[in-house]
C-alpha positions in Angstrom: -52.8 -59.3 19.5 -49.2 -60.4 18.6 -47.7 -62.7 20.7 -44.7 -61.2 22.9 -41.3 -62.5 21.9 -39.4 -63.7 25.1 -36.6 -61.5 24.2 -39.3 -58.6 25.1 -40.8 -59.8 28.4 -39.0 -58.4 31.2 -38.2 -60.4 34.1 -40.0 -58.1 36.2 -43.5 -59.4 34.9 -42.5 -63.0 36.4 -44.2 -64.1 39.6 -41.8 -63.8 42.6 -39.3 -61.0 40.7 -39.8 -58.0 42.8 -37.3 -55.1 42.2 -34.6 -56.4 44.6 -34.7 -59.9 42.6 -34.8 -58.0 39.2 -31.8 -55.7 40.3 -29.8 -58.9 41.3 -30.6 -60.6 37.8 -29.4 -57.5 36.3 -26.2 -58.2 37.9 -25.8 -61.5 36.1 -26.7 -59.6 32.7 -30.3 -61.2 33.1 -33.1 -58.8 31.6 -35.5 -60.8 29.7 -37.2 -64.3 29.6 -35.1 -65.1 26.8 -31.7 -64.3 29.0 -32.9 -66.8 31.5 -33.2 -69.4 29.1 -29.8 -68.9 28.1 -28.5 -68.6 31.4 -27.5 -72.4 31.7 -26.6 -74.5 34.9 -23.1 -75.0 36.1 -23.8 -78.4 37.3 -26.9 -80.6 38.5 -28.0 -82.3 41.4 -29.9 -85.6 41.4 -33.1 -85.5 43.8 -34.7 -87.9 41.5 -34.4 -91.2 43.9 -33.4 -92.2 47.3 -30.0 -93.3 47.8 -30.1 -96.1 50.7 -27.9 -95.1 53.8 -25.8 -97.9 53.8 -24.4 -97.5 50.4 -23.2 -93.7 51.0 -19.9 -92.6 50.4 -18.1 -89.3 51.4 -18.4 -86.7 48.7 -21.9 -87.8 47.5 -24.7 -85.2 47.0 -27.7 -87.1 47.3 -31.4 -87.5 48.2 -31.7 -89.6 51.6 -35.1 -91.1 53.7 -35.3 -92.6 57.2 -36.8 -92.5 60.3 -35.3 -90.1 63.2 -34.0 -92.5 65.9 -32.5 -89.6 68.3 -32.3 -86.0 68.2 -29.9 -84.3 70.9 -28.3 -80.9 71.6 -24.6 -81.4 71.7 -22.8 -78.7 73.8 -19.0 -78.3 72.9 -16.7 -75.7 71.3 -19.9 -75.3 69.0 -23.5 -76.0 70.3 -25.2 -78.2 67.5 -28.4 -80.0 67.0 -27.6 -83.7 66.1 -30.4 -86.1 64.5 -29.9 -89.7 63.7 -31.7 -91.2 60.9 -31.9 -95.0 59.8 -33.4 -96.6 57.0 -32.8 -100.5 57.8 -29.6 -100.2 55.5 -27.6 -97.8 57.6 -27.4 -94.9 59.4 -26.5 -91.2 59.1 -26.2 -88.2 61.1 -27.5 -84.7 60.3 -25.9 -81.8 62.1 -27.1 -78.3 62.5 -25.2 -75.6 64.1 -28.0 -72.8 63.6 -31.3 -74.2 64.7 -34.6 -72.7 66.0 -37.0 -73.9 68.9 -39.4 -75.1 65.8 -37.1 -77.1 64.5 -36.1 -78.9 67.7 -39.7 -79.7 68.1 -40.2 -80.8 64.7 -36.8 -83.2 64.7 -38.3 -85.8 67.2 -37.8 -89.3 67.1 -39.9 -91.7 65.0 -40.7 -89.2 62.4 -40.0 -89.8 58.8 -37.5 -87.4 57.1 -36.1 -86.7 53.6 -33.2 -84.8 53.2 -30.7 -83.6 50.4 -27.1 -82.5 50.9 -23.4 -83.7 50.6 -22.0 -86.7 52.6 -18.9 -85.9 54.6 -17.1 -87.9 57.3 -18.0 -86.8 61.1 -16.7 -87.3 64.4 -19.0 -90.4 64.5 -19.4 -91.9 61.0 -20.9 -90.4 57.8 -22.9 -87.1 58.4 -24.7 -84.2 56.4 -24.2 -80.7 57.8 -27.2 -78.3 57.3 -28.9 -80.6 54.7 -32.2 -79.3 53.0 -34.9 -81.4 54.7 -38.8 -82.1 55.2 -40.5 -84.0 57.6 -43.0 -86.4 56.2 -46.4 -87.0 57.4 -46.6 -90.7 58.1 -50.3 -90.8 57.2 -50.1 -88.6 54.1 -49.2 -90.0 50.5 -45.2 -90.1 49.8 -44.0 -86.6 48.8 -43.4 -87.0 44.8 -39.5 -87.1 44.0 -38.4 -84.8 41.2 -38.9 -86.0 37.8 -35.9 -84.1 36.4 -32.1 -83.4 37.7 -31.8 -80.1 39.8 -30.2 -77.4 38.0 -27.6 -75.3 39.8 -27.2 -71.7 38.1 -24.4 -69.2 38.3 -26.0 -67.0 41.0 -25.3 -63.6 42.5 -25.2 -62.6 46.2 -28.8 -62.6 47.5 -30.3 -64.6 44.6 -30.9 -68.3 45.8 -30.9 -71.3 43.5 -34.5 -71.8 44.7 -35.5 -68.3 43.3 -33.6 -68.7 40.3 -35.1 -72.2 39.3 -38.7 -70.6 40.2 -37.9 -67.9 37.4 -36.5 -70.6 35.1 -39.5 -72.7 35.5 -41.7 -69.9 34.2 -39.3 -69.2 31.5 -39.5 -73.1 30.4 -43.3 -72.7 30.8 -43.4 -69.9 28.5 -41.1 -71.3 25.9 -43.5 -74.4 25.8 -46.5 -72.3 25.2 -47.0 -71.6 21.8 -48.4 -67.9 22.3 -45.0 -66.8 23.2 -42.2 -66.7 20.5 -38.6 -67.8 20.8 -37.8 -68.1 17.2 -35.5 -70.7 16.1 -33.4 -68.5 13.8 -31.1 -71.4 12.6 -32.5 -72.5 9.2 -33.8 -76.4 9.2 -31.0 -76.7 6.3 -28.3 -76.2 8.6 -29.7 -78.1 11.4 -30.2 -81.2 9.2 -27.0 -80.7 7.6 -25.2 -80.8 11.1 -27.4 -83.1 12.9 -28.7 -80.5 15.4 -31.9 -80.2 17.4 -34.4 -77.6 17.7 -33.8 -74.9 19.9 -36.6 -75.7 22.3 -35.6 -79.1 22.9 -31.9 -78.1 23.5 -33.0 -75.6 26.1 -35.5 -77.9 27.7 -33.2 -80.6 28.0 -30.6 -78.3 29.5 -32.4 -77.0 32.2 -34.4 -80.1 33.2 -32.6 -83.1 31.9 -34.3 -86.3 32.5 -33.8 -88.8 35.6 -30.7 -91.2 35.0 -28.5 -89.0 33.0 -24.9 -88.7 34.3 -23.6 -85.5 35.2 -20.4 -86.4 33.5 -22.5 -86.8 30.2 -24.6 -83.7 30.8 -21.6 -81.3 31.3 -19.5 -82.9 28.6 -18.2 -80.3 26.0 -19.5 -82.8 23.4 -23.3 -83.2 24.8 -25.6 -82.9 21.6 -27.9 -80.2 23.1 -25.3 -78.2 24.5 -23.5 -78.4 21.3 -26.6 -77.1 19.4 -26.2 -73.7 21.4 -22.5 -73.6 20.8 -23.4 -73.7 17.1 -25.6 -70.8 17.1 -23.3 -68.8 19.3 -20.1 -69.3 17.2 -22.7 -68.4 13.9 -23.8 -65.5 15.7 -20.2 -64.0 16.4 -19.1 -65.1 13.0 -21.9 -63.1 11.3 -21.3 -60.0 13.2 -17.7 -60.2 12.2 -18.9 -60.6 8.4 -21.3 -57.4 9.0 -18.4 -55.6 10.4 -16.2 -56.4 7.0 -19.0 -55.5 5.2 -19.4 -52.2 6.8 -15.8 -51.3 6.7 -15.8 -52.3 2.6 -19.1 -50.1 2.0 -16.6 -46.9 2.3 -14.2 -46.4 -0.8 -10.4 -46.1 0.1 -7.9 -44.5 -2.3 -6.0 -46.6 -5.2 -2.3 -46.7 -3.9 -0.5 -47.9 -7.0 2.9 -46.2 -6.6 5.5 -46.5 -9.2 7.8 -48.5 -6.7 10.8 -46.0 -7.1 11.0 -45.4 -3.5 10.2 -48.9 -2.4 13.1 -50.2 -4.6 15.6 -47.7 -3.3 14.9 -48.9 0.2 15.2 -52.5 -0.8 18.8 -51.5 -2.4 20.0 -49.6 0.8 19.3 -52.2 3.2 22.1 -54.5 4.5 20.1 -57.5 4.1 17.5 -59.2 1.6 14.0 -59.6 2.6 12.9 -63.5 3.4 10.6 -65.4 1.2 7.9 -65.0 3.8 8.6 -61.2 4.2 8.4 -60.7 0.1 5.1 -62.7 0.1 3.6 -60.6 2.8 4.6 -57.3 1.1 3.1 -58.4 -2.2 -0.3 -59.3 -0.2 -0.1 -55.8 1.0 0.6 -54.0 -2.3 -2.3 -55.7 -3.8 -4.7 -54.8 -1.1 -3.5 -51.0 -1.5 -4.0 -51.2 -5.1 -7.7 -51.6 -4.7 -10.5 -49.3 -4.1 -11.7 -51.2 -1.1 -10.1 -50.4 2.4 -7.2 -52.7 3.0 -8.1 -54.6 6.4 -5.3 -56.9 7.0 -3.3 -58.3 10.0 0.3 -59.4 9.8 1.6 -61.9 12.3 5.1 -62.3 12.7 7.2 -64.0 15.5 9.3 -61.8 17.7 12.4 -60.9 15.1 10.6 -61.8 11.7 10.9 -58.5 10.4 7.6 -56.8 10.3 8.8 -53.3 10.6 10.3 -53.6 7.1 7.0 -54.7 5.6 5.4 -51.5 7.4 7.9 -49.4 6.0 7.2 -50.7 2.4 3.8 -50.4 2.8 4.2 -46.8 4.0 6.4 -45.8 0.8 3.7 -47.4 -1.3 1.1 -44.6 0.1 4.0 -41.8 -0.3 4.5 -42.7 -4.1 1.0 -42.5 -4.5 0.8 -38.9 -3.0 -0.5 -40.0 0.6 0.8 -39.8 4.0 1.2 -42.8 6.2 1.0 -43.1 9.9 2.2 -45.8 12.3 1.0 -46.1 15.8 2.7 -48.3 18.7 1.1 -48.7 22.0 4.0 -47.5 24.3 6.9 -44.7 23.9 9.5 -47.0 23.9 8.5 -49.0 20.8 7.1 -46.1 19.1 10.5 -44.4 19.6 12.0 -47.4 18.1 9.8 -47.5 15.1 10.4 -44.0 14.5 14.2 -44.3 14.6 14.0 -47.2 12.3 11.9 -45.4 10.0 14.1 -42.0 10.0 17.3 -44.1 9.2 15.7 -45.8 6.3 13.4 -43.1 4.9 15.2 -39.9 5.3 18.1 -40.8 2.9 15.5 -41.3 0.3 14.3 -37.4 1.1 11.2 -37.9 3.3 10.4 -36.1 6.3 9.7 -38.6 9.1 7.6 -36.8 12.1 7.2 -38.0 15.6 4.3 -37.6 18.0 4.1 -38.7 21.7 2.9 -37.5 24.8 6.3 -36.3 26.2 6.6 -34.0 22.9 5.7 -30.7 24.5 5.8 -26.9 23.3 7.5 -25.6 20.3 8.6 -29.4 19.2 5.0 -30.4 19.4 3.7 -27.5 17.3 6.5 -28.1 14.4 5.5 -31.4 14.4 1.7 -30.8 14.3 2.4 -28.3 11.5 4.5 -30.8 9.6 1.6 -33.2 9.7 -1.2 -31.1 8.7 0.5 -29.3 5.9 2.0 -32.6 4.7 5.4 -31.9 4.7 5.7 -34.9 6.9 5.0 -37.8 4.6 5.4 -40.4 7.5 4.2 -40.0 10.8 5.2 -42.4 13.9 3.5 -42.0 17.4 1.7 -43.3 20.3 -1.9 -42.9 21.1 -1.2 -39.2 21.1 -1.9 -39.3 17.7 -5.7 -39.4 18.5 -5.8 -36.0 20.0 -8.1 -33.4 18.8 -5.3 -31.1 17.5 -3.8 -33.6 15.2 -4.9 -33.3 11.5 -3.4 -34.9 8.6 -3.1 -33.5 5.1 -4.0 -36.4 3.0 -3.7 -39.9 5.3 -3.7 -43.0 3.0 -2.6 -45.7 5.0 -2.7 -46.2 8.9 -0.4 -48.9 10.4 -1.4 -50.3 14.2 1.6 -52.2 15.8 0.3 -54.5 18.8 -3.1 -53.8 17.7 -4.8 -55.8 20.8 -3.6 -53.1 23.2 -5.6 -50.5 21.7 -9.3 -50.1 22.4 -11.6 -50.6 19.3 -12.6 -46.9 19.5 -9.2 -45.7 19.2 -8.4 -47.6 16.2 -11.7 -46.2 14.8 -10.6 -42.7 15.8 -7.7 -42.8 14.0 -9.5 -44.3 10.6 -12.1 -41.0 11.0 -9.2 -38.6 11.2 -7.8 -40.1 7.8 -11.1 -39.9 6.0 -10.9 -37.4 3.0 -13.6 -36.5 0.5 -15.8 -39.8 1.5 -12.6 -42.1 1.5 -11.2 -44.1 4.1 -7.1 -44.8 4.6 -6.2 -48.4 4.3 -5.6 -50.4 7.6 -2.3 -52.7 8.4 -2.5 -54.2 11.8 0.6 -55.9 12.9 1.1 -58.1 16.1 3.9 -60.0 17.2 2.0 -62.1 19.6 1.4 -65.3 17.6 -2.7 -65.8 17.1 -3.6 -69.3 17.3 -5.8 -70.3 14.1 -8.7 -71.1 16.4 -8.6 -67.6 17.9 -7.7 -65.9 14.7 -11.1 -67.3 12.9 -13.2 -65.9 15.8 -11.5 -62.9 16.6 -10.3 -61.3 13.6 -12.4 -62.9 11.0 -13.1 -59.5 9.9 -9.5 -59.1 8.8 -7.5 -60.8 6.0 -4.3 -62.4 7.6 -0.7 -62.8 6.5 1.8 -64.8 8.6 5.5 -64.0 8.3 6.5 -67.6 9.0 10.2 -67.3 8.4 13.1 -65.7 10.8 15.9 -64.1 8.8 18.8 -66.1 8.3 21.8 -65.6 11.0 19.5 -65.7 13.9 20.9 -68.3 16.4 17.9 -70.1 18.5 17.5 -68.9 22.1 18.5 -71.6 24.6 15.9 -72.0 27.3 16.8 -73.2 31.0 14.3 -73.8 33.7 15.8 -73.9 37.4 14.5 -73.1 40.8 15.5 -69.8 42.6 17.7 -71.9 45.3 20.2 -72.0 42.5 20.2 -68.1 42.3 24.2 -67.9 42.9 25.0 -70.0 40.1 22.6 -67.6 37.8 24.3 -64.5 39.0 27.7 -66.3 38.0 26.5 -66.8 34.4 25.4 -63.3 34.2 28.7 -62.2 35.2 30.6 -64.5 33.0 28.4 -63.2 29.7 28.8 -59.3 30.8 32.7 -59.9 31.5 32.7 -61.5 27.9 31.5 -58.2 26.5 27.9 -59.4 26.2 25.0 -57.9 27.9 22.0 -59.0 30.1 18.6 -58.4 31.0 17.2 -59.4 34.7 13.3 -59.4 34.6 11.4 -59.0 37.9 7.3 -60.0 37.0 4.4 -58.9 38.7 3.8 -59.5 42.4 0.2 -59.9 43.4 -1.2 -57.7 40.4 0.6 -54.7 42.0 2.8 -52.5 39.8 3.9 -50.6 43.4 5.2 -54.0 44.6 6.6 -55.1 41.6 8.8 -51.9 41.1 9.8 -52.2 44.8 11.1 -55.6 43.8 13.0 -54.5 40.9 14.4 -51.7 43.1 15.5 -54.5 45.7 16.9 -56.7 43.2 18.9 -53.9 41.4 20.6 -53.2 44.9 21.3 -57.1 45.5 22.8 -57.4 42.0 24.9 -54.2 42.6 26.2 -56.0 45.6 26.8 -59.3 44.1 28.3 -57.9 40.7 30.3 -54.5 41.8 32.2 -54.7 38.7 29.3 -54.4 36.4 27.3 -51.2 35.2 23.6 -51.9 36.3 20.4 -49.8 35.2 16.9 -50.0 36.2 14.0 -49.6 34.1 10.0 -49.9 36.0 6.7 -48.9 35.0 6.6 -46.0 37.9 9.2 -44.2 36.1 8.9 -41.2 34.3 9.0 -41.8 30.2 12.2 -39.5 29.9 14.0 -41.5 32.8 13.1 -44.9 31.2 14.1 -43.7 27.9 17.6 -42.2 29.1 18.2 -45.6 30.8 17.1 -47.5 27.7 19.7 -45.4 25.4 22.2 -46.3 27.8 21.6 -50.0 27.3 21.5 -49.9 23.6 24.7 -48.0 23.3 26.5 -50.7 25.5 27.2 -48.2 28.5 25.4 -50.8 31.1 26.1 -54.2 31.3 22.9 -55.4 32.8 19.3 -54.1 32.7 17.1 -54.8 35.7 13.3 -54.2 34.5 10.0 -55.0 35.0 7.9 -56.4 32.0 8.0 -52.8 30.5 10.5 -54.2 27.9 8.1 -56.8 26.9 7.7 -55.2 23.5 10.0 -53.4 21.2 13.4 -53.3 22.6 16.3 -54.2 20.2 19.6 -54.5 21.6 21.5 -57.4 19.7 24.3 -57.2 22.0 22.1 -58.7 24.7 22.5 -62.4 25.1 21.2 -63.4 28.3 17.9 -62.8 29.9 16.9 -64.0 33.6 13.3 -63.9 34.3 12.6 -64.5 38.1 9.2 -66.1 38.8 7.9 -66.8 35.4 5.4 -69.0 36.6 3.3 -65.7 37.2 3.3 -64.8 33.4 1.2 -66.3 30.5 3.2 -68.2 28.0 2.9 -65.4 25.2 4.1 -62.7 27.6 7.1 -65.1 28.3 7.9 -65.6 24.9 7.6 -62.0 24.0 10.2 -61.3 26.8 12.4 -64.1 25.6 12.4 -62.4 22.2 14.3 -59.5 23.4 17.6 -61.7 23.3 18.6 -63.7 20.4 18.4 -60.8 18.2 22.4 -61.2 16.9 24.3 -64.0 15.7 25.7 -64.9 19.3 24.2 -68.0 21.0 21.7 -66.4 23.7 20.4 -68.1 26.6 16.8 -67.5 28.5 16.8 -68.7 32.3 13.4 -69.0 33.9 14.2 -69.0 37.6 10.9 -70.0 39.3 10.0 -70.2 43.0 9.2 -74.1 44.1 7.1 -75.7 44.6 5.4 -75.3 40.9 1.8 -76.7 40.2 1.4 -79.2 37.8 0.2 -76.6 35.2 3.2 -74.6 36.2 5.6 -77.4 35.3 3.8 -78.0 32.0 3.7 -74.1 31.1 7.5 -73.9 31.7 8.2 -77.0 29.9 6.7 -75.5 26.9 8.8 -72.8 26.9 11.9 -74.8 27.4 11.2 -77.1 24.7 9.7 -74.8 22.0 10.6 -71.2 20.3 8.0 -71.4 17.9 5.5 -68.4 19.0 2.5 -70.5 17.3 3.0 -73.5 19.3 3.4 -71.4 22.4 0.2 -69.3 21.4 -1.9 -72.5 21.1 -0.8 -74.1 24.5 -1.5 -70.5 26.1 -5.0 -70.4 24.4 -5.9 -74.1 26.1 -4.2 -72.7 29.5 -5.6 -69.2 30.0 -8.5 -69.0 27.6 -9.0 -66.4 24.7 -9.9 -63.1 26.5 -6.4 -63.4 28.4 -4.4 -64.6 25.6 -5.6 -61.4 23.4 -5.5 -59.2 26.2 -9.0 -57.8 25.5 -10.8 -59.0 28.3 -12.0 -55.4 29.0 -13.3 -55.1 25.7 -15.8 -58.0 25.7 -14.3 -59.5 22.8 -14.6 -63.2 22.7 -16.3 -63.6 25.7 -18.7 -66.5 25.0 -21.3 -67.6 27.1 -21.6 -71.3 26.3 -18.9 -71.8 23.8 -15.4 -72.6 24.7 -12.7 -72.2 22.0 -10.2 -75.0 23.4 -13.0 -77.4 23.4 -15.2 -76.2 20.5 -12.7 -75.5 17.9 -13.9 -78.3 15.5 -17.0 -76.4 14.6 -15.1 -73.1 13.2 -14.7 -74.2 9.6 -18.4 -75.2 9.6 -19.4 -72.0 11.2 -17.5 -70.0 8.5 -19.3 -72.1 5.7 -22.6 -71.6 7.5 -22.1 -67.8 7.9 -21.2 -67.6 4.0 -24.6 -69.9 3.3 -26.7 -67.4 5.7 -25.5 -64.1 3.9 -26.1 -65.7 0.5 -29.6 -67.4 1.3 -31.2 -66.0 4.6 -29.5 -62.5 5.1 -32.7 -61.7 7.2 -31.6 -63.9 10.0 -28.3 -62.6 10.9 -29.5 -59.4 12.5 -31.5 -61.0 15.0 -29.0 -64.0 15.6 -26.3 -61.2 16.4 -29.0 -59.4 18.7 -29.6 -62.5 20.7 -25.9 -63.7 21.2 -24.1 -60.2 21.5 -26.7 -58.1 22.6 -25.6 -54.4 23.4 -21.8 -55.7 23.1 -22.2 -55.8 19.1 -18.5 -55.9 18.3 -19.6 -54.9 14.4 -20.5 -51.4 15.1 -18.0 -49.9 12.7 -15.3 -51.3 15.5 
């Protein structure tokens, strides 16, 4: 009979795992014995030695032993049972607010007691409140101390540490018995090369560390046994991305060479020249589209670096080759801006640009759908409305997705599927103005080729960023008045309050009224997330036309609003936002040649981290520097805005601490695919389970 693999043995088969325990384990994502083994302790307790009472300090979490000298019920605000123990070196009080008659009888003078708990300062010296304890029998051999540190696991309501330790004890016992299999999928060659221990050794050590090891060393991100698991987890993620890319490349794509006529005509019509960085990225994109494998390229460019022109040139290459190109943006404001830019550039070249968004209704929508389906519209710009069932393309060759991380994986896939024609998939160009740290790009976007537009167009004036407390609000209002009276425009941004869009909008409305009172000579508009799309668009159009001096807004203006005359931005309570979001907001000013200012008006007192974050914004306008700091402070899921998709949510690895592995993991992944492709699937299954990202995402 074949021995059962530990990933196939259900927790329900373990002793003490009744239906209620199984249900609670499932809440933690624990279904099999293997899952228990990879459910690592958060921290440890040292129950391997007795600490003399005379050497205790507040905050210690220790095992103590002593004779009970007195045990009394104390009446006061709260009735409690106090038990004083001594060991010859000192005394300690044990305090119980909840106690039974049986406890009261057991805890009597002269008994030897062993207890474990946290030492704290009480009314009459050091004490432990509700310690775990055992009364030792004087005539019995002394109870053995633990031989290993005691694990404290991530838990859930109703699942005690004692129960979790019982289950993990059984799992560890199975791991050591050879009749059960937990295959060490990482090849011996890689283990030797990186001086890593075996999987079994790492798991046994981390669950039951030997006595005498310090907590600091155990919980260190450089701890060798932990690093063994980090390496395997990062390798599994990287293999999943290699697999994703391989799947995408199995499908052919149309070769879009083009004769360059439209691209040359557009470049000749522009009132500016492309930067060297733009030219390099345009060339990289053009070469990709010349191939029969579908392009999968991510173009990163800081705010204002000129990604839209790169996208327009890629679209024209598709059109020159007889195909359609579609550009999708996450918000109507941003999509509309792309539509206006594309129309302005492409319609003089004789091309019809179609527009499709949720607000397009009735006859206008029908006309747009017909133009897309017939091929009359060669370039289409829109929002997620492009995914709807009634949208059909004549011959789609290129899909451009702006701010891709705001779309779900399935949405991106749906648009690609719509473009399938005679077994060929359209090329994909993905753009983001949120600079992605190299660390994150290597993990989250390893299935894509990456290009970076790392140069701003000439004539842009750096934005001056000022950090001040909101006690100086009056001075800030005067600065806004001065700028607007001098012919400039300004933004006043109200940030999210307690994660509530309703409260945020109320705050923006109240701020608008206050500013209208303080600045009666200015025309002030308001935009927030609860307004209808048409209302928002109308106010934005007024602001862009220069009919409004000051725009009060929530963070809905984060992406895509281009008003070159706006040179001042006030951001209230910037400490509530991530650095990347602040950088995006700040990028709404400084789009012309006039010196621009961003005022970060915080509410005191600021935490140390808050000071550090706003300091980064003040000192740098480089989106990549800011993104690295954001990753360090907030973690990868928050930075990418993809927590809901399960992307880059590691069980053990920590990108900010373990990035030193990434180059080695990339090499190891390539080695595995060349020499041991058979192990990629089980490794991916072990670490990604049902959340496999390579399922044609």
